[in-house]
N, C-alpha and C positions, 0 to 999 in steps of 0.2 A: 759147437760140437766138433767142427772140423779141427779146431785147435786141440781139443782133447784127443781126438784120434791121431793127430800129428805128434802130440807129446808121447803117446804110447809107441808109435812107430819109430820115433827117433830117440826114445827114452830120455827126453829132455825135461828136466825139472823146471826151468824157467818158462817153457811153453805150457807145462801143466799148471803152474801157478797163475799164469795169465789167463788160461782157459777157465780155471775155477773162479777167478775174480770176475770175469765177464759173465759167466753163468750165474754166479751169486747175485750180481747186480740185476740181471734179467729176472731171476726168480723173485727177488725182493719186490721188484716193480709189479710182477704178476700177483703176488700176494696182496700188496696194497690195493691194486686195482680191483681184485676180486672182493676184498673186504668192503671197499667203497661201494661197489655195485650191489652187494648183498645188503649192506647197511641201509641203502636208500630204497631197496625194493621189498624188504621184509618188515612187517609190523614190529614195533619195539617189543611186544610181549612174546614174540616167537623168535627173535633174533638170536638168543642164546642157544636154542635148540638147533636152529639152522646152521649156525657157525660150528657147533659141536659136530654135527653130521658132516659138514664140509671137512673139518680137520680129521675126523675118523676116516672118511673115504680117502683123503689125500695120503695119510700116513700108512694106511693098510695097503693101498695100491703101490706106494713107493717101496714098502717092505716086500711085497710080492715080486716086484720087478728086481729088487736088489738080490733076493734069494735066487731067482731064476738066472740072473746074470752071473751070480757067484758059482752056480753049478756049471754054467757054460765055461767060465774062466778056469775052474778046476779041471774040467774034462778036456777042453779044447784050447785053452790058453787065454791070457788076458787080452791080447790083441783082438781076437774075435769077439769077446764079450763087450769090449769098448765099442767096437765097430757096430755091433748089433744094437747096443743101447743108444749110441749116437744117431744111428739111422732111425730108430723108432721115435726118438725125441724130435728129430728133424721132421719126420713125416707128420707127427701129431701137431707140431708147430705150423707147418704148411697147411694142414687141414683147418686149424683154428683161424689162420689168416684168411683162408678161402671162405669160411663161414662168415667172418666179419665183413668181407667184401660183398658177399651176396645178401647180407642183411640190409633191409631198408634203413636209411638214416632216420634217427629220432629227431623230432623238431626241437629247436633250441627253446630255452625257457622263454615263454611269452610269445613265441612265434605261433601263428595259427589261431590266436585268441582275438576276439573282437571286443572292443570297448564301445559300448552303446551309450551315447550321451542322452540324457533325457530327463 
C-alpha cells in the first residue's frame, strides 16, 4: 500500500505497476487461502451457497468502498482518496494479523490422538 501511495505522490507509472503486481499477488494468495479454508470447513452440500455468499459480500463491499473513494477523489483529489484507501487496507490487514496471532494454534493432523493397541 505504501508503494501505491508513493506512486500517486510521485506520479510514477513504474511504481504504480510494481504496487499493483504486489497487491495482485497478495490478493490471489488471500483468495486461494480463503477458498481452501472454506472448502475444508463447510459440508459439500452447502459449499456452493457459502461460496456464493462469500463472493457476494466481497464484491458488494469492494464496490461500496470504490464508490466512496471515487467521491473523495472527485471532491478532494486522488491523492487523498488513495491515502485513505491505503490506510484503511493497512489497518484491516494489521487487524487480521492481530487476530491470527491471538488465535490458538490448531493441532497438526494426527497430533493429540492416541492409538490404543489392543
